[in-house]
N, C-alpha and C positions, 0 to 999 in steps of 0.2 A: 737714601738707601732703602728705607722701608718701602718706598714706592717701587723701586726696581725689584725688590724681593717679592712684593705683592704681585707685580706684573708678571714675574717669572712663574709664580704659582698658578695664576690664572691661565697663562699660556700653556703650561704643562697640563693642566686640567682640561683645557679645551682640546688640546692635541689628543689626550687619552680618550675623551668623549668622541671625538671625530673618528678615531680608530675603532672604537666600539660600535659606532653607527655603521661604518663601512663593513666591519666584520659581520654584524648581525644582518645587514642587507645581503651580504654574500651568502650567508646561511639560508636566509628566507628564499632568495632566488634559486638557490640550489634545490630547495625542497620542491618548488613548483616545477622545476625542470625535470625532476626525477620521475614524474608520473609516466608510466609506459603502459601500453595496452598490448595484449596478445590475444590471438583468437585462432580458431580452427573451424573450418567449415567443409562440408561435403555436400554433394548434390548429384542429381541425375536428371536426365531428360529423355523423353521418348520421342522418337522421330517417326512420323507417319509415313508409311510406304505409299508411294504413288502407284496407282494401278489404273491407268487410262488406256482403253483399247478401242479398236474400230470394229464394227460389225456391219456385215453386208445387209442392206435392206432389200434391194432388188437386184436381180442378175444383170450382168452386162447386156445391154441391148445395142445392136448395130443396125443402123439404117442403110439402105442401099446407097445413099448419098455419101456414105463414109462417116457420117456423124455418129458418134458412139456415146452412150451415157452409162454411168454406174452409180448406184445409190448406196450411201452408207451413213452410219451414225457414229458419233464419238461418245463413249460411255465412261463415266467417272465412277470407278468402284473403290476409290480411295476413301480415307477417313477425313480428308480435308478438301476444301474448295480449291479449284485449279483454274488457271487460264490455259487455253489450249490453241493449238494450230495443227495442221496436218502437212505431211510431206508425201508427195506422189513420186515414185521412182519407176519410170518405164525401163524395161530391161533391154539392153542394147542388142542382145542376141535374138530378139524377136524377129521372126521371118517377115512381119509386116513392114519392117524398115529396110529390108534388103533392096538392092537395086531391082528395078522392075522392068518389065518388058524385055528381058534378056539383053539389055543394052546398058552401056555406061553413060548414056545421055540423060537418063532420068533417075531420080532417087525419091524415096518417100520420106516425109518428115512429119512429125507431130506438130500440129498448130491449133490455135484457138482453144487452149486448155483453160477451163473455167470451173468454178464451183457455183452452181446456180446460174443466174443470168448475168451477174456482173462482178463476181469476185475473181480477180486475176491474181495469180501467184507470181512469186519471184522465180525466174528461170536460172538454172545453173547446169553444169555438167553437159554442155553442148545440147541443151534442149531436152535432156533426158530426166531431169529432176525439177519438180515444181514445189515450192514451199509457200504455203498459205498460213501466214502468222496471225496471231491475235484474232481468232475467229469468235471468241467469246469466253464466258465463264461458266463453270459447272459446279454446283454444290455436290457434296458427297451423295452418291447413289443416283445422280441425275444423268440423263442422256440428252444429247443435242437433238435438234431437229434434223431431219434427213438432209444430207448434202447430195446434190446431183453433180457428179463429175462428168464434164462433157469435153470431148476433144474430136478433132477431125484429122485424118491422115491425108496430107496433100502430096501430090506428085510434083516435084520440082525439076525443071530443066537445069541440068548441071552447068551448062555452058554460060548461062546468064543469071542463074539463081532466082529467076522469077517463077512464081506459082502459075502452073498451067491451069486456067480456070475450069476447063472441061474435065480435068483429071483429078477427081477426088475418089479415093479408093476405100475399100472396106478395111476394117482393122482386125480381120480374122488372124489369129496367131500372135497378136500383140498381147504382151503380158506386163503387168505392173504390180507394185506393192504400195499399200497405203499405210503410213505410219502416223501415230498421234504423238505430238510433242506437248508436254504439260509442264507448268510451273506452279508450285504451291502459292496460294494467296494467303497472306497473314490476316 
């Protein structure tokens, strides 16, 4: 009987100790989990204004053969470096593109639009808009080398759509706008 009584005391003591260990573990883990952080922050950022423009270098020159050239530069007056391209938009109301020779048999179209000798743009808007992308990079305050825009007005026979090789005409009355497109470089 003494043995059972001793076993009961040991079991009760072990049970109480186990409960105390579990309770203290619960308290300790709760202390670690209670750490919270709070903060507040404010900030501001300045955005650099892009100021990229096109300036005329030489006046439009028109050869008797119908080939025309126009010289311009792209200027970066921004506070940041930019990559740039240009868009040339010929105006549809230009008299140079009206039907010619008083007949519906021929019409004039713009062809061979290039920057320099070999830079050919992407054509859109029925051949009235030419986009020259990724021409280069400009640091703040820099200007590009001069670009020579060249184009030829061809006379096309409407019935078969072929260019009449003997009919290149002048571009008097043709007007266009040159726009610079720029993207900031980080």
